[in-house]
C-alpha positions as CSV (number, residue, x, y, z in Angstrom):
1,M,29.9,-2.0,-7.9
2,A,28.7,-5.4,-6.7
3,A,30.4,-8.5,-8.2
4,A,28.3,-10.4,-10.8
5,R,26.1,-13.1,-9.5
6,V,26.7,-16.8,-10.3
7,I,23.6,-18.9,-10.5
8,L,23.3,-22.7,-11.0
9,H,20.3,-24.6,-12.2
10,I,20.6,-28.3,-11.5
11,D,18.1,-30.6,-13.2
12,L,17.9,-34.3,-12.4
13,D,18.0,-36.5,-15.6
14,C,14.7,-38.5,-16.1
15,F,14.3,-38.3,-12.3
16,Y,11.4,-40.7,-11.8
17,C,13.1,-43.3,-14.0
18,Q,16.4,-42.9,-12.1
19,V,14.6,-43.5,-8.8
20,E,13.0,-46.7,-10.1
21,Q,16.1,-47.9,-11.7
22,K,18.1,-47.5,-8.5
23,R,15.3,-49.0,-6.4
24,L,14.9,-52.1,-8.7
25,G,18.5,-52.5,-9.8
26,I,17.7,-51.8,-13.5
27,P,20.8,-50.9,-15.6
28,A,20.9,-47.5,-17.3
29,S,21.2,-49.1,-20.7
30,V,17.7,-50.8,-20.4
31,P,14.8,-48.8,-21.8
32,V,12.5,-47.8,-18.8
33,G,9.2,-46.0,-18.6
34,V,7.4,-45.0,-15.4
35,Q,3.7,-45.2,-15.9
36,Q,0.6,-44.0,-14.2
37,W,-2.3,-46.1,-15.2
38,Q,-2.0,-46.6,-19.0
39,G,0.1,-43.5,-19.8
40,L,3.9,-42.9,-19.5
41,I,4.8,-40.0,-17.2
42,A,8.6,-40.5,-17.6
43,V,11.0,-42.3,-19.9
44,N,14.8,-42.7,-19.7
45,Y,17.2,-41.8,-22.5
46,A,17.5,-45.5,-23.6
47,A,13.7,-45.5,-24.2
48,R,13.9,-42.1,-26.0
49,A,16.5,-43.5,-28.3
50,A,14.0,-46.2,-29.3
51,G,11.4,-43.6,-30.3
52,I,9.4,-43.5,-27.0
53,S,8.2,-40.2,-25.5
54,R,6.4,-39.0,-22.4
55,H,2.6,-39.2,-22.4
56,M,2.7,-42.0,-24.9
57,R,0.2,-44.8,-24.1
58,V,1.9,-47.9,-22.7
59,Q,0.6,-50.3,-25.4
60,E,1.8,-48.0,-28.2
61,A,5.2,-47.6,-26.5
62,K,5.7,-51.3,-26.3
63,Q,4.9,-51.6,-30.0
64,H,7.8,-49.2,-30.7
65,C,10.1,-51.0,-28.2
66,P,9.2,-54.6,-27.1
67,D,12.1,-54.5,-24.6
68,L,10.7,-51.5,-22.7
69,K,10.4,-52.1,-19.0
70,T,7.5,-50.3,-17.4
71,V,7.2,-49.6,-13.7
72,H,4.0,-48.2,-12.2
73,V,4.2,-45.4,-9.7
74,Q,3.3,-46.4,-6.1
75,T,-0.4,-46.7,-5.5
76,L,-2.5,-46.7,-2.4
77,G,-5.8,-48.5,-1.8
78,G,-5.0,-51.8,-3.5
79,S,-3.7,-55.0,-2.1
80,D,-0.1,-54.4,-3.4
81,G,0.6,-50.8,-4.3
82,N,4.4,-50.8,-4.1
83,G,5.1,-51.3,-7.8
84,E,7.9,-53.8,-7.1
85,E,7.5,-55.8,-10.3
86,Y,7.6,-54.9,-13.9
87,G,4.2,-54.7,-15.6
88,T,1.0,-53.3,-14.2
89,A,-1.8,-55.5,-15.4
90,N,-3.4,-55.6,-11.9
91,R,-3.6,-51.9,-11.3
92,D,-7.2,-50.8,-10.8
93,K,-7.8,-47.1,-11.1
94,S,-11.3,-47.5,-9.7
95,T,-9.9,-48.7,-6.3
96,E,-6.4,-47.3,-6.2
97,K,-4.8,-43.8,-6.4
98,A,-1.3,-42.8,-7.5
99,C,1.2,-41.7,-4.9
100,L,4.5,-39.9,-5.8
101,E,6.0,-40.0,-2.3
102,R,9.0,-42.1,-3.1
103,Y,10.2,-39.4,-5.6
104,R,9.6,-36.7,-3.0
105,R,11.8,-38.5,-0.5
106,A,14.6,-38.9,-3.0
107,S,14.3,-35.2,-3.8
108,V,14.7,-34.4,-0.1
109,Q,17.8,-36.6,0.1
110,I,19.4,-34.7,-2.9
111,I,18.7,-31.2,-1.5
112,S,20.0,-32.2,1.9
113,L,23.2,-33.4,0.3
114,L,23.6,-30.2,-1.6
115,H,23.1,-28.2,1.6
116,S,25.8,-30.2,3.4
117,I,28.3,-29.6,0.6
118,A,27.5,-25.9,-0.3
119,E,26.7,-24.5,3.1
120,K,27.3,-20.9,2.1
121,A,25.1,-21.2,-1.0
122,V,21.4,-20.2,-1.2
123,I,19.3,-23.2,-2.5
124,E,15.8,-22.8,-3.9
125,K,13.8,-25.9,-4.7
126,A,12.1,-25.2,-8.0
127,S,10.3,-28.5,-8.3
128,I,10.7,-32.1,-7.3
129,D,13.7,-32.6,-9.7
130,E,15.3,-29.2,-10.0
131,V,17.0,-26.5,-7.9
132,Y,18.4,-23.1,-8.3
133,I,21.6,-22.4,-6.3
134,D,23.2,-19.0,-5.8
135,V,26.9,-19.8,-5.4
136,S,28.1,-16.1,-5.5
137,A,29.5,-16.3,-1.9
138,L,31.3,-19.6,-2.6
139,V,32.8,-18.1,-5.8
140,D,34.1,-15.1,-3.8
141,Q,35.7,-17.4,-1.3
142,E,37.3,-19.7,-3.8
143,L,38.6,-16.9,-6.0
144,Q,40.2,-15.4,-2.9
145,E,41.8,-18.8,-2.1
146,R,43.2,-19.0,-5.6
147,A,44.5,-15.4,-5.4
148,A,46.2,-16.2,-2.1
149,A,47.7,-19.4,-3.6
150,D,49.0,-17.4,-6.7
151,A,50.6,-14.9,-4.4
152,H,52.8,-17.6,-2.9
153,G,54.2,-18.8,-6.2
154,P,53.0,-21.1,-9.0
155,R,49.7,-22.7,-8.4
156,R,50.0,-25.9,-6.5
157,A,48.0,-29.1,-6.8
158,G,45.3,-29.6,-4.2
159,L,43.2,-26.6,-4.8
160,R,39.5,-27.1,-4.7
161,D,39.2,-27.8,-8.5
162,G,42.5,-29.6,-8.8
163,T,43.1,-28.1,-12.3
164,E,45.2,-25.5,-13.9
165,G,44.1,-22.3,-15.7
166,L,40.7,-20.7,-16.3
167,H,39.6,-23.4,-18.8
168,G,40.6,-26.2,-16.5
169,F,38.7,-24.4,-13.7
170,A,35.5,-24.8,-15.9
171,W,36.3,-28.5,-16.6
172,G,33.4,-30.5,-17.9
173,S,31.4,-27.5,-19.2
174,V,30.0,-26.7,-22.6
175,V,30.7,-23.0,-23.1
176,V,28.1,-21.2,-25.2
177,G,29.7,-18.8,-27.8
178,G,33.2,-20.1,-27.7
179,P,36.1,-20.2,-25.2
180,L,36.1,-18.2,-22.0
181,D,38.0,-14.8,-21.8
182,E,40.9,-15.0,-19.4
183,G,40.8,-11.2,-18.8
184,S,37.0,-11.1,-18.0
185,E,36.1,-11.0,-14.3
186,C,32.6,-12.2,-15.2
187,D,34.1,-15.2,-17.1
188,Q,36.4,-16.0,-14.2
189,R,33.4,-16.0,-11.8
190,L,31.3,-18.2,-14.1
191,A,34.3,-20.6,-14.5
192,C,34.5,-20.9,-10.7
193,G,30.8,-21.5,-10.6
194,A,31.2,-24.3,-13.2
195,A,33.8,-26.0,-11.0
196,I,31.4,-25.9,-8.0
197,A,28.6,-27.3,-10.2
198,C,30.9,-30.1,-11.3
199,R,31.6,-31.0,-7.7
200,L,28.0,-30.9,-6.7
201,R,26.9,-33.1,-9.6
202,G,29.8,-35.5,-8.8
203,A,28.7,-35.8,-5.1
204,V,25.0,-36.5,-6.1
205,R,26.2,-39.2,-8.5
206,E,28.7,-40.8,-6.1
207,Q,26.7,-40.7,-2.9
208,L,23.1,-41.1,-4.1
209,G,23.5,-42.6,-7.6
210,F,21.7,-40.0,-9.6
211,T,23.0,-38.0,-12.6
212,C,22.0,-34.4,-13.2
213,S,22.6,-31.6,-15.7
214,A,23.5,-28.1,-14.8
215,G,23.4,-24.6,-16.2
216,I,25.8,-21.9,-15.1
217,A,24.9,-18.2,-15.8
218,G,24.5,-14.8,-14.3
219,N,20.8,-15.2,-13.5
220,K,18.1,-17.8,-13.0
221,L,16.5,-17.3,-16.4
222,L,19.7,-18.1,-18.3
223,A,20.8,-20.9,-15.9
224,K,17.5,-22.8,-16.5
225,I,17.8,-22.4,-20.3
226,A,21.4,-23.6,-20.1
227,S,20.8,-26.7,-18.1
228,A,18.5,-28.1,-20.8
229,M,20.9,-27.5,-23.6
230,N,23.2,-30.5,-23.2
231,K,21.6,-33.4,-21.4
232,P,22.0,-35.9,-19.9
233,N,24.8,-35.6,-17.3
234,Q,26.5,-32.5,-18.7
235,Q,26.7,-28.8,-17.8
236,T,26.5,-25.7,-19.9
237,L,28.0,-22.3,-19.2
238,V,26.6,-19.0,-20.6
239,P,29.0,-16.0,-20.7
240,S,27.3,-12.6,-20.9
241,R,28.6,-12.0,-24.4
242,A,26.8,-15.1,-25.7
243,V,23.4,-14.1,-24.5
244,P,22.2,-12.1,-27.6
245,G,23.0,-15.0,-29.9
246,L,21.4,-17.5,-27.5
247,M,18.2,-15.6,-27.2
248,S,17.7,-14.6,-30.8
249,D,16.6,-18.1,-32.0
250,L,15.3,-19.5,-28.6
251,P,11.8,-20.9,-29.0
252,L,9.4,-19.2,-26.6
253,K,8.3,-22.6,-25.2
254,K,11.8,-23.0,-23.8
255,L,11.5,-19.7,-21.9
256,R,10.1,-19.9,-18.5
257,N,6.6,-18.3,-18.1
258,F,6.2,-17.8,-21.8
259,G,4.1,-20.9,-22.4
260,G,0.3,-21.4,-22.2
261,K,-1.9,-18.4,-22.9
262,L,0.9,-15.9,-23.2
263,G,2.7,-18.0,-25.8
264,I,-0.6,-18.3,-27.8
265,E,-1.1,-14.6,-27.7
266,L,2.5,-13.9,-28.8
267,E,2.2,-16.4,-31.6
268,A,-0.9,-14.5,-32.8
269,L,1.4,-11.5,-33.1
270,G,3.8,-13.5,-35.3
271,C,6.3,-14.2,-32.6
272,T,7.6,-17.7,-32.0
273,T,11.1,-17.0,-30.7
274,A,12.5,-14.7,-28.0
275,G,14.3,-12.7,-30.7
276,E,11.1,-12.0,-32.6
277,V,9.5,-10.7,-29.4
278,A,12.5,-8.5,-28.8
279,Q,12.2,-7.0,-32.3
280,H,8.5,-6.4,-32.0
281,P,7.5,-2.7,-31.5
282,Q,7.5,-1.9,-27.8
283,A,4.4,0.3,-28.2
284,A,2.4,-2.6,-29.7
285,L,3.4,-4.9,-26.8
286,E,2.4,-2.2,-24.3
287,A,-0.9,-1.7,-26.0
288,R,-1.6,-5.5,-25.9
289,F,-0.2,-6.5,-22.5
290,G,0.1,-3.2,-20.5
291,L,3.2,-1.2,-19.5
292,Q,4.4,-3.4,-16.7
293,R,4.0,-6.7,-18.3
294,A,5.5,-5.5,-21.6
295,A,8.6,-4.2,-19.8
296,W,9.0,-7.6,-18.0
297,M,8.6,-9.5,-21.3
298,L,11.2,-7.4,-23.1
299,Q,13.7,-7.9,-20.3
300,A,13.1,-11.7,-20.3
301,V,13.5,-12.1,-24.1
302,N,16.8,-10.3,-23.8
303,G,18.0,-12.6,-21.1
304,I,17.8,-10.0,-18.3
305,S,16.4,-11.0,-14.9
306,D,17.2,-9.9,-11.3
307,E,15.0,-12.5,-9.7
308,P,16.7,-13.6,-6.5
309,V,17.3,-17.2,-5.5
310,Q,15.1,-17.8,-2.4
311,V,14.9,-20.7,0.0
312,R,11.6,-22.4,-0.6
313,E,11.9,-25.9,0.8
314,K,9.0,-25.9,3.1
315,V,5.8,-26.5,1.2
316,K,2.8,-24.3,2.1
317,S,0.3,-27.1,1.7
318,M,0.1,-30.8,1.1
319,L,-2.6,-32.3,-1.1
320,A,-4.0,-35.8,-1.6
321,A,-6.6,-36.1,-4.3
322,K,-8.6,-38.6,-6.4
323,S,-10.7,-38.1,-9.5
324,F,-13.4,-40.6,-10.4
325,D,-14.1,-41.7,-14.0
326,A,-17.8,-41.8,-13.2
327,P,-19.7,-39.7,-10.6
328,T,-20.5,-41.5,-7.4
329,S,-23.1,-41.1,-4.7
330,D,-22.0,-44.1,-2.7
331,L,-21.2,-42.7,0.8
332,A,-19.5,-46.0,1.8
333,A,-17.1,-45.7,-1.2
334,I,-16.5,-42.0,-0.4
335,K,-15.6,-42.9,3.2
336,R,-13.2,-45.5,2.0
337,W,-11.5,-43.0,-0.3
338,F,-11.1,-40.6,2.6
339,R,-9.1,-43.3,4.3
340,V,-6.9,-43.8,1.3
341,L,-6.3,-40.1,1.0
342,G,-5.7,-39.9,4.7
343,E,-3.0,-42.6,4.4
344,E,-1.1,-40.5,1.9
345,L,-1.6,-37.2,3.8
346,S,-0.6,-38.7,7.1
347,D,2.6,-40.1,5.7
348,R,3.6,-36.8,4.2
349,M,2.8,-34.9,7.4
350,L,4.9,-37.2,9.4
351,N,7.9,-36.9,7.0
352,D,7.5,-33.1,7.0
353,Y,7.4,-33.1,10.8
354,S,10.6,-35.1,11.0
355,E,12.3,-32.6,8.6
356,H,10.9,-29.2,9.7
357,H,9.3,-29.9,13.2
358,R,6.0,-28.3,12.4
359,H,2.3,-29.2,12.2
360,P,-0.5,-28.2,9.9
361,R,-3.4,-26.6,11.8
362,T,-6.1,-26.8,9.1
363,L,-7.6,-29.6,7.1
364,T,-9.4,-28.6,4.0
365,L,-11.8,-30.7,2.0
366,S,-12.1,-29.9,-1.7
367,Y,-14.7,-31.7,-3.8
368,R,-16.4,-31.5,-7.2
369,G,-20.1,-32.4,-7.0
370,G,-23.6,-31.4,-7.7
371,G,-26.4,-32.5,-9.9
372,N,-28.3,-31.0,-12.8
373,G,-25.7,-32.3,-15.3
374,Y,-22.8,-30.2,-14.0
375,S,-20.2,-30.2,-11.2
376,T,-18.8,-27.3,-9.2
377,D,-15.6,-27.2,-7.3
378,R,-16.1,-26.3,-3.6
379,S,-14.2,-26.6,-0.4
380,K,-14.8,-26.6,3.4
381,A,-12.1,-26.3,6.1
382,G,-11.9,-27.4,9.7
383,P,-9.2,-28.1,12.4
384,M,-6.6,-30.8,11.8
385,P,-7.0,-33.7,14.2
386,R,-4.6,-33.5,17.1
387,F,-1.1,-34.8,16.7
388,G,0.0,-37.8,18.8
389,K,3.5,-39.1,18.9
390,E,3.1,-40.3,15.3
391,G,0.9,-37.6,14.0
392,P,-2.9,-37.8,13.3
393,T,-3.9,-41.4,12.6
394,I,-5.3,-42.3,9.2
395,D,-8.7,-43.0,10.8
396,A,-8.7,-39.6,12.5
397,I,-8.0,-37.8,9.3
398,A,-10.6,-39.8,7.4
399,E,-13.2,-39.2,10.1
400,A,-12.5,-35.5,10.1
401,A,-12.8,-35.3,6.3
402,M,-16.0,-37.3,6.3
403,T,-17.5,-34.9,8.9
404,L,-16.6,-31.9,6.6
405,F,-18.1,-33.7,3.7
406,Q,-21.4,-34.4,5.5
407,K,-21.6,-30.7,6.5
408,A,-20.9,-29.4,3.0
409,T,-23.5,-28.7,0.4
410,E,-24.1,-30.1,-3.1
411,T,-21.6,-32.9,-2.6
412,L,-23.4,-35.6,-4.6
413,P,-22.9,-37.0,-7.1
414,C,-19.2,-36.5,-6.6
415,T,-16.5,-36.7,-9.3
416,R,-13.4,-35.6,-7.3
417,L,-12.2,-35.6,-3.7
418,A,-9.2,-34.0,-2.2
419,I,-8.0,-33.2,1.3
420,S,-5.1,-30.9,2.1
421,A,-3.1,-29.9,5.1
422,H,-2.0,-26.3,5.4
423,D,-1.6,-23.3,7.8
424,F,1.6,-24.8,9.3
425,T,2.9,-23.7,12.7
426,P,6.1,-24.8,14.6
427,A,5.4,-27.9,16.7
428,A,4.8,-27.2,20.3
429,L,7.2,-28.2,23.1
430,T,6.7,-31.6,24.7
431,E,4.8,-31.6,27.9
432,Q,8.0,-32.1,29.9
433,Q,9.6,-29.1,28.2
434,G,6.6,-27.0,28.6
435,A,6.3,-27.7,32.3
436,I,10.0,-26.8,33.0
437,T,9.7,-23.7,30.9
438,K,6.6,-22.6,32.8
439,F,8.4,-23.3,36.1
440,F,11.1,-20.8,35.1
441,G,8.7,-18.2,34.1
442,G,8.8,-18.5,30.2
443,P,5.8,-19.2,28.1
444,A,5.5,-22.7,26.8
445,A,5.4,-23.0,23.0
446,T,1.8,-23.6,21.9
447,S,-0.4,-23.9,18.9
448,S,-3.7,-22.3,18.2
449,A,-6.6,-23.5,20.3
450,G,-8.6,-26.4,18.8
451,V,-6.0,-27.3,16.2
452,A,-3.1,-29.7,15.8
453,G,-0.3,-29.5,18.3
454,D,1.4,-31.3,21.1
455,I,-0.1,-28.8,23.5
456,P,-3.3,-26.9,23.0
457,Q,-3.0,-23.2,23.3
458,S,-4.7,-21.3,26.1
459,T,-7.4,-18.9,25.1
460,P,-7.9,-15.6,26.9
461,S,-11.1,-15.2,28.9
462,S,-14.1,-13.8,27.2
463,S,-17.7,-13.0,27.9
464,K,-18.5,-16.6,27.1
465,G,-16.3,-17.9,29.8
466,S,-12.6,-18.7,30.0
467,Q,-11.0,-21.6,28.2
468,P,-8.7,-24.1,30.0
469,S,-5.1,-23.1,30.0
470,A,-2.4,-24.7,27.9
471,F,-1.0,-26.4,31.0
472,S,-3.4,-26.9,33.8
473,L,-2.0,-28.1,37.1
474,E,-3.4,-31.6,36.5
475,E,-1.2,-31.9,33.4
476,V,2.1,-31.2,35.1
477,D,4.0,-34.1,36.6
478,I,4.1,-32.7,40.1
479,E,6.2,-35.5,41.6
480,R,8.9,-35.1,38.9
481,Q,9.0,-31.3,39.4
482,R,9.3,-31.9,43.2
483,R,12.3,-34.2,42.7
484,I,14.0,-31.8,40.4
485,L,13.6,-29.0,42.9
486,Q,15.0,-31.3,45.6
487,D,18.0,-31.9,43.4
488,I,18.6,-28.2,43.2
489,R,18.3,-27.7,46.9
490,V,20.8,-30.5,47.6
491,Q,23.1,-29.0,45.0
492,Q,23.0,-25.6,46.8
493,A,23.7,-27.4,50.1
494,F,26.8,-29.1,48.6
495,A,27.9,-25.8,47.0
496,S,27.7,-24.0,50.4
497,R,30.2,-26.6,51.8
498,G,32.7,-26.0,49.0
499,P,33.3,-27.1,45.4
500,D,35.0,-30.4,46.5
501,A,31.8,-31.6,48.1
502,A,29.6,-31.2,45.1
503,P,29.1,-34.4,43.1
504,D,28.4,-34.5,39.4
505,S,25.0,-36.0,39.8
506,I,22.6,-36.4,42.7
507,S,19.9,-38.9,43.3
508,V,17.7,-37.9,46.2
509,H,14.6,-39.9,45.9
510,P,14.0,-43.7,45.6
511,G,13.1,-44.4,42.0
512,A,13.9,-40.8,40.8
513,I,15.8,-40.2,37.5
514,S,19.3,-38.8,38.2
515,H,20.3,-35.8,36.2
516,P,23.6,-33.9,36.1
517,V,22.7,-30.5,37.4
518,D,24.3,-27.2,36.5
519,P,23.9,-25.0,39.6
520,Q,24.3,-21.8,37.5
521,K,21.4,-22.7,35.2
522,C,19.4,-24.8,37.6
523,L,18.2,-27.0,34.8
524,P,18.8,-30.7,34.1
525,S,21.6,-30.9,31.5
526,K,19.6,-33.7,29.8
527,L,16.9,-31.2,29.0
528,Q,19.4,-28.5,27.9
529,S,20.6,-30.7,25.1
530,H,17.2,-31.4,23.7
531,S,16.8,-30.4,20.1
532,A,13.8,-28.2,20.9
533,G,15.3,-26.6,24.0
534,T,16.4,-23.3,22.4
535,A,13.4,-21.3,23.4
536,L,13.4,-23.1,26.8
537,M,17.0,-22.0,27.6
538,H,16.3,-18.5,26.3
539,N,13.5,-18.1,28.7
540,A,15.6,-19.6,31.6
541,S,18.4,-17.1,30.7
542,N,16.0,-14.2,30.9
543,K,14.8,-15.4,34.3
544,R,18.4,-15.6,35.6
545,K,19.1,-12.1,34.3
546,R,16.1,-10.8,36.3
547,L,17.3,-12.6,39.4
548,D,20.8,-11.3,39.0
549,S,19.9,-7.6,38.5
550,P,20.8,-5.0,41.2
551,R,17.1,-4.5,41.9
552,K,16.0,-6.6,44.9
553,Q,14.6,-9.9,43.6
554,P,13.5,-13.1,45.2
555,T,16.2,-15.8,45.3
556,L,15.8,-19.5,44.6
557,T,16.2,-20.1,48.3
558,S,13.4,-17.6,49.2
559,L,11.2,-19.1,46.5
560,F,11.6,-22.7,47.4
561,G,12.7,-22.7,51.0
562,R,16.1,-22.7,52.7
563,S,18.1,-26.0,52.4
564,K,18.8,-27.8,55.6
565,K,22.5,-28.2,56.4
């Protein structure tokens, strides 16, 4: 029987406020609200204590708490969109758009730190300020270490948790349903998971300056419920025996996926808590929601879930959008807005490229327009402008979006514009890497023809005529390739005289770049160490295997000429 899973749900406390407090040096004791236009989208705990809540209007909030400090989210399109100062009297919604990029970047930092500490864990980004972590493998490892330490006598200081006993192992946790059971294997595993959660939270606080709360349980559903039970900056552990009591009085709005339309339908049946749904006749639920959905609902309200933690850190699409308070038919204004949206999208694509080394191939325009007193949402897609060293320029994105807009139908008057990047593909090799790979017989990495990529992909010949290849002869630095080949020949010549005669590096041409050469791999070592050289070396290795096989194959000497001695 497989060991019980241990799942953490880590939730940043008032994340947007923490980011702004850290950025602007605002003490945690000061009431802070992050606003977008005239509404609050986040408030810290000091502000909540003063009676301020999210979605409250700024003017109303300041009447409740005159000491409230408000910071506007970053905006694009205005003269100063950085939100560096308190107060937002100069924000103009008609010419600026909100941008949440600084919070996305902080989120990336946190997840990167968690990965570096918990390398064996599976981490799933649930939203910008929360993650699920399956620490089952780490728990197995740590329990084995503790067992090995116990086998050598009394437990010594210096173990991973630095504490004694099962309850010490779960230090800092609020345990639902009373103390842990020393004889329960499940409780032992959850206690170990609590120690891991405590370390992770401590690292985020110490290294990045953010506090977070955590839930520790046997599945994702319970871990998420637990993380919200004791905030801020605390963690809650849910043993299996405490689940029935926890779920019986749990409001449905606190249960994931039970809000919105489903919550309204269940409320119409007289159910407002998970326990009430569990007690509702199963036949009635099946008649109302169907067999499959009713079965899922009954499992969830009883705290049962086998949903795995999955790595989901790469977004499938990136969106930049702007809604207008009044419809517009001003093409000059729309063109300006495409440039503002392009600025945000370009920045996000560049950050994504640095983290995941990939490019989006498709740019999609979404718009809400049309006359006759109504608007309809429509979209039109096209190729993403080519990537340069710094990604597509803002102007290139704006021009491509405007072209799509002009080709679309029923666009005016327009009440909403959005552009999105999607259909991601791994970034192609650089031109230098592609040339070397082709030289050794491996296919250069490419992207689809006509879309973003360092190197356009070649298209097979068709009845309409063949397309240019990904690397035409004119694109290859012939002089550089000739010098590298000359280096190889000279290396072979030195090798034929004995190992003592072979230098570590060879410069054979005035003005040529010297490279240490590995005669076994026949590739410049400088290129071997390149971060994107894995596929390159794999292709080169396959080439060498073919050359070394018993079947008669052409040698490097026969291919490139015999070196003169």
